[in-house]
C-alpha positions as CSV (number, residue, x, y, z in Angstrom):
1,M,-1.1,-7.2,-2.7
2,G,-1.6,-3.8,-5.0
3,A,-2.0,-0.8,-3.7
4,R,-5.2,1.3,-3.4
5,F,-2.8,4.9,-3.7
6,R,0.0,6.2,-5.4
7,P,1.7,8.8,-4.9
8,G,0.4,12.9,-5.2
9,D,-3.4,10.5,-4.3
10,R,-5.2,13.0,-2.1
11,V,-5.8,11.0,1.2
12,R,-7.8,11.5,4.5
13,V,-7.0,10.4,7.5
14,V,-9.9,8.3,9.3
15,A,-10.8,10.1,11.5
16,A,-12.2,6.9,14.2
17,R,-10.1,3.9,14.7
18,P,-11.1,1.8,11.7
19,A,-13.6,-0.9,12.0
20,I,-9.9,-3.4,10.4
21,S,-7.8,-2.0,13.0
22,V,-6.8,-4.8,16.1
23,G,-5.5,-4.6,19.6
24,R,-6.5,-2.9,22.0
25,A,-3.9,-1.1,23.3
26,H,-1.5,0.2,20.2
27,I,-2.6,2.6,17.4
28,R,0.3,3.6,15.1
29,T,-1.7,7.1,13.6
30,P,-0.4,9.4,15.7
31,H,-4.2,11.5,17.2
32,Y,-2.9,14.8,15.2
33,V,-3.2,14.1,11.8
34,R,-6.3,12.0,12.3
35,G,-9.5,13.5,10.4
36,Q,-6.5,15.8,8.7
37,D,-5.7,15.4,4.4
38,G,-2.9,14.7,3.1
39,M,-0.8,13.8,-0.3
40,V,0.4,10.2,-0.6
41,A,4.4,11.3,-0.7
42,E,5.6,7.8,-1.5
43,V,4.1,4.1,-1.5
44,M,6.4,2.4,0.8
45,G,5.2,-1.3,0.3
46,P,2.9,-4.5,2.2
47,F,4.1,-5.3,5.9
48,R,2.3,-6.3,8.3
49,N,0.0,-4.9,10.4
50,P,1.7,-3.7,13.8
51,E,-1.5,-3.2,15.6
52,G,-1.9,-6.5,15.4
53,L,2.0,-7.9,15.8
54,A,2.2,-5.0,19.1
55,T,-0.9,-7.2,21.0
56,G,0.1,-10.3,20.5
57,G,-0.5,-11.5,16.8
58,D,0.6,-12.5,13.0
59,G,0.2,-9.4,11.6
60,L,-2.0,-10.4,9.4
61,P,-3.2,-9.1,6.6
62,M,-0.7,-7.6,6.1
63,Q,-1.6,-3.8,5.0
64,V,0.2,-1.4,2.6
65,L,2.9,1.2,3.8
66,Y,2.5,4.9,2.9
67,R,4.3,8.0,3.4
68,V,1.9,10.9,3.6
69,R,2.6,14.2,3.7
70,F,0.5,17.2,5.6
71,P,1.3,20.7,5.4
72,Q,2.8,22.2,8.9
73,A,0.2,24.6,9.1
74,Q,-3.0,22.1,8.8
75,L,-1.3,20.6,11.5
76,W,-0.4,22.6,14.1
77,Q,-2.7,25.9,15.2
78,G,-0.6,28.9,15.1
79,Y,1.9,27.2,12.9
80,E,5.3,30.3,12.1
81,G,7.7,28.5,10.2
82,P,7.8,28.5,6.9
83,A,4.3,28.0,4.1
84,K,6.0,25.4,2.1
85,D,7.3,23.3,5.2
86,T,5.3,19.8,5.6
87,L,5.3,16.5,7.9
88,E,5.7,13.0,6.4
89,V,3.9,10.4,8.3
90,E,3.4,7.3,7.9
91,I,0.3,5.6,7.5
92,Y,-1.2,2.4,7.0
93,E,-3.4,1.7,4.5
94,H,-6.8,0.8,6.7
95,W,-6.2,4.4,8.6
96,L,-6.6,6.5,4.6
97,E,-9.8,6.9,2.4
98,P,-9.5,9.1,-0.9
99,I,-10.4,12.3,-1.2
100,H,-12.2,12.7,-4.9
101,A,-12.4,16.2,-6.6
102,A,-14.8,18.5,-6.9
């Protein structure tokens, strides 16, 4: 299974639950990053989908997991820390969409 994104790619976290998402009670992607733009920091490889595993499924098809970096000031209104502060979140591929350069 190949990764759709590479380190340095700009991505947007899907704001609504993706169609491929499974299960009713377990969503692994935090609300505070949904709809936000970030940058792929690392491709971690394919893993079973925890949204399916948590609800008794087999977690298939496997999904590529990424570490995505976000500027803290973008995530937290009124953030007063240094402008260079970032937060990295591990997010599965079905929650990400590409941001195309204008």
